[in-house]
Each structure stands twice: as structure tokens, then as C-alpha cells.
C-alpha positions in Angstrom: 4.2 27.5 -41.0 7.9 27.2 -40.5 8.8 23.5 -40.0 10.7 24.2 -36.8 7.7 26.1 -35.4 5.4 23.2 -36.3 7.6 20.8 -34.4 7.7 23.2 -31.4 3.9 23.4 -31.4 3.6 19.6 -31.6 6.0 19.2 -28.7 4.1 21.9 -26.7 0.9 20.0 -27.2 2.4 16.8 -25.9 4.0 18.3 -22.8 0.9 18.5 -20.6 0.2 14.8 -21.3 3.7 13.8 -20.5 3.9 15.9 -17.3 0.6 14.4 -16.2 1.9 10.9 -16.8 5.0 11.7 -14.8 2.8 13.2 -12.0 4.4 16.6 -12.1 1.4 18.9 -11.6 3.3 22.0 -10.8 5.6 21.7 -13.8 2.4 21.2 -15.9 0.9 24.4 -14.6 4.0 26.6 -14.8 5.9 25.4 -17.8 4.2 27.8 -20.3 5.2 31.0 -18.4 8.6 29.7 -17.5 9.2 28.7 -21.1 8.0 32.1 -22.3 10.5 33.8 -19.9 13.3 31.4 -21.0 12.6 32.2 -24.7 12.6 36.0 -24.1 15.8 36.0 -22.1 17.6 33.3 -24.0 18.1 30.8 -21.2 20.1 27.7 -21.9 18.1 24.5 -21.7 19.7 23.5 -18.4 18.5 26.7 -16.7 14.9 26.3 -18.0 14.8 22.6 -16.8 16.3 23.4 -13.4 13.9 26.3 -12.8 10.9 24.2 -13.7 12.0 21.3 -11.4 12.8 23.7 -8.5 9.2 24.8 -8.5 7.9 21.3 -8.6 10.1 20.2 -5.7 9.2 23.3 -3.6 5.4 22.8 -4.1 5.8 19.0 -3.5 7.5 19.8 -0.2 4.7 22.3 0.7 2.0 19.7 0.0 3.9 17.1 2.1 4.1 19.4 5.1 0.4 20.2 4.7 -0.5 16.5 4.6 1.7 15.8 7.7 0.1 18.7 9.6 -3.4 17.6 8.7 -2.8 14.0 9.7 -0.9 15.0 12.9 -4.2 16.1 14.6 -2.2 18.9 16.3 -4.4 21.7 17.6 -4.1 24.7 15.3 -2.5 27.9 16.6 -0.7 26.2 19.5 2.9 27.0 18.4 6.1 27.8 20.2 5.9 31.3 18.9 2.5 31.9 20.7 3.5 30.1 23.9 4.1 32.5 26.9 7.5 31.3 28.2 7.7 34.2 30.6 4.6 32.8 32.4 6.4 29.4 33.0 9.9 30.3 34.3 10.7 26.6 34.9 10.7 26.0 31.1 13.7 27.3 29.1 12.7 28.8 25.7 16.2 28.2 24.4 16.0 24.5 25.4 12.6 24.1 23.7 13.9 25.8 20.5 16.9 23.4 20.6 14.5 20.4 20.9 12.6 21.9 17.9 15.7 21.6 15.9 15.4 17.8 16.6 19.2 17.6 17.1 19.3 13.8 17.3 16.9 13.2 20.2 14.2 11.9 17.9 16.5 9.6 16.1 17.5 8.1 19.4 14.0 7.5 20.6 14.2 10.0 23.6 11.1 11.2 25.3 9.6 14.4 26.6 7.4 14.4 29.8 5.5 17.6 30.9 4.0 17.7 34.4 1.8 20.4 35.9 -1.7 21.4 37.0 -4.5 21.8 34.5 -4.2 25.0 32.5 -0.4 25.4 33.0 0.2 25.2 29.2 1.5 21.7 28.9 -0.6 20.8 25.8 0.2 24.1 24.1 4.0 23.6 24.7 4.2 20.0 23.4 1.8 20.8 20.5 4.1 23.8 19.6 7.1 21.4 19.6 5.1 19.1 17.3 4.3 21.9 14.8 8.0 22.9 14.8 9.1 19.3 14.1 6.6 19.0 11.2 8.2 22.1 9.7 11.5 20.3 9.8 10.1 17.3 7.9 9.2 14.9 10.8 5.9 13.0 11.2 4.0 13.7 14.5 0.7 12.4 15.9 -1.2 14.2 18.6 -3.9 12.3 20.5 -5.7 12.2 23.8 -4.3 9.3 25.7 -7.7 7.9 26.5 -8.8 8.0 22.9 -5.7 6.0 21.8 -6.1 3.5 24.6 -9.7 2.8 23.4 -8.4 2.4 19.9 -5.7 0.0 20.9 -8.1 -2.0 23.1 -10.5 -2.4 20.1 -7.5 -3.6 18.0 -6.6 -6.1 20.6 -10.1 -7.5 20.7 -10.0 -7.8 16.9 -6.5 -9.4 17.1 -5.0 -6.4 15.3 -2.9 -4.9 18.0 0.5 -5.7 16.5 -0.7 -4.1 13.2 -2.0 -1.0 15.0 1.2 -0.6 16.9 3.1 -0.9 13.6 1.1 1.9 12.1 2.2 4.2 14.9 5.9 3.5 14.0 5.6 5.9 11.1 5.5 8.8 13.5 8.8 10.0 14.9 7.0 11.6 17.7 3.8 10.4 19.4 2.2 13.0 21.7 -0.1 11.5 24.4 -2.1 14.3 26.0 -3.8 14.1 29.4 -2.4 10.7 30.5 -3.6 11.4 34.0 -7.3 11.1 32.9 -6.9 7.5 32.0 -8.0 5.2 34.8 -7.5 1.5 35.1 -11.1 1.1 36.4 -12.4 2.6 33.2 -10.2 0.7 30.7 -7.8 -2.1 30.7 -4.7 -0.1 30.1 -2.0 -2.7 29.6 -2.2 -1.8 25.9 -0.7 1.6 26.9 2.3 -0.3 28.5 2.7 -2.3 25.3 2.8 0.9 23.3 5.5 2.3 25.6 7.5 -0.9 25.4 7.2 -1.1 21.6 8.6 2.4 21.2 11.3 2.2 23.8 14.6 3.5 22.4 13.1 3.3 18.9 10.5 6.1 18.6 9.9 9.1 20.8 6.9 9.8 23.0 5.8 13.1 24.5 3.4 12.9 27.5 1.4 15.6 29.4 0.1 14.7 32.8 -1.5 16.5 35.7 -0.2 14.1 38.3 3.4 13.0 39.1 4.7 9.5 38.7 3.5 8.6 42.2 -0.1 9.0 40.9 0.3 6.7 37.9 -0.7 3.6 39.9 -4.2 4.7 39.0 -3.4 4.4 35.3 -1.8 1.0 34.9 -3.3 -2.4 36.0 -0.6 -3.0 38.7 2.3 -1.4 40.4 4.9 -3.6 38.7 3.6 -2.4 35.3 3.6 1.2 36.5 7.3 0.9 37.5 8.2 -0.7 34.2 6.4 1.9 32.2 8.0 4.8 34.1 11.4 3.2 33.9 11.2 3.0 30.1 9.9 6.6 29.7 12.5 8.3 31.9 15.5 6.3 30.7 16.2 8.8 28.0 13.9 11.8 28.7 13.5 15.5 29.1 11.2 16.2 32.1 9.5 19.6 32.3 8.0 20.7 35.6 5.3 23.3 34.9 3.9 23.9 38.4 2.5 27.4 37.7 -0.9 29.1 38.0 -3.5 28.1 35.4 -3.0 30.1 32.2 -6.8 30.0 31.6 -7.4 31.4 35.1 -4.8 34.2 34.6 -6.4 35.1 31.2 -9.9 35.3 32.8 -8.9 37.6 35.7 -8.6 40.9 33.7 -12.1 40.2 32.3 -13.5 39.8 35.8 -12.0 42.9 37.4 -14.0 45.6 35.5 -17.3 43.8 36.4 -16.3 43.6 40.0 -15.4 47.3 40.2 -18.7 48.2 38.6 -20.7 46.2 41.1 -18.9 48.0 43.9 -19.9 51.5 42.6 
């Protein structure tokens, strides 16, 4: 065997081990075919190395987005692309797409508050914004407000509340769905105020609620805390009024009409 070929074979045998050690799984998988193409086409070493690393970076980014989407707990399929903006004329599609570009509001800890009756599409809209922000590299967490309150209460009982709040800091956007269903007689909700105060002007919160601010006295332990919570949330906030007919009810109507007409015959 030609000495140069023997050296090349030895180096080729070592490459998978070195790429494993460097934690470059994509480069390990693709280097033989990229090297073969480089040899056939006479690429310089710089082009071969750049091409290999470009694939590694691209797949690493894909895996990161997949992890962020999985840990976000966002409902699948609820994207801005599938949201029916024409059914909610009070919400500007252009404005939501601008928010999806992030354009500084996340970095400044601004909030988003969506109000409207059940079925108006609030959850779909904020979840769609969450998906879009993940696509742009941000970390988002979606949770029912009641579930998070229970989790924070348990952390307080175990003297872990500061640590639990610190964990939430990793998310640029925290989506609290169905805040109106939290009741002070069901749970001691001062932990919710502490969360809002902790994120104030630091990290963003998006909230969906069926009731306006005037109904939030049922959520927090006392009126003073309600006022303080609302004050922090609205100081830097986009407020969406979605007072439209239930999307679920509209979707069900066409299915009911044929049955009704058949019964009349």
C-alpha cells in the first residue's frame, strides 16, 4: 500500500473517535460523504472543513429548537399561521407578526394581556406567538395559571420558592393561560403576585383571562395586592380585547344545521 494511502486510512479510522470526543455527531455522520465529494471535486481543505461544520451548526440549531419547543409545553398546531384573524377584527395580524419578530419587547420585559370570553381564541393566539418566538431562538413556557400556582405553593411549603422562581427566569416569555379560573378561596395566590413582581421589567409575561381587571379581586388575596399586580402588568403591556363570539361555537354551527334541516323534513 502506498505510504500516503496508509496514513490517510489511519487518519480516517481515528476521525470518528475524535469527532465523538468533540461531541460533533453530525460531522461524524456526514464526513465520509462530504470528504468523498471534496476528493472528487478537488476542494481545498478550507471548503471541506467549512462545509462539514456548517452541517453541524445547522443540525445543532434544529435540535435546540426541538428541545425548546418540547420543554415549552405549547399546544401543538396552535400557530399564528392557523389563527383566524378575520374572526377577531380587534386583533391586528400585522401587530402580532411584529410581536413575533420580538423587536425588543422581550428584552425590555414587556407583557401581553389577552381578554375575552371562553372560546374567543386567546389561548391559540398567545400560543401561536410562543411558537413563533421559539423559531427565533427564544425560550418560552406555556402553563395553566392554576397549575403553576400549585407548583409555586408547594415550593413555598418546602422553602424552595426563590429557587423555583429563579428557574422560571430562563424563559424570556412565560405564558399564563386561564388566569380567571384561579380563585383565592381555592388556593393562596400571593405566590402569583410574587411571580409577577419578580419578573417585573425583567422578563415578559403573557396572560389570557376571561374576566377584565375588575374581576381579579377574586384571584388575589386582597384588593391592594390586586392593584399592585395589575399596575406591574400593565406598566409596559400590549392589551388585546377579544370580545367576539366563541370560535368553538361558530365551528360547531355548520355541523348542526344539516341535522336540524333533516329533522324538519
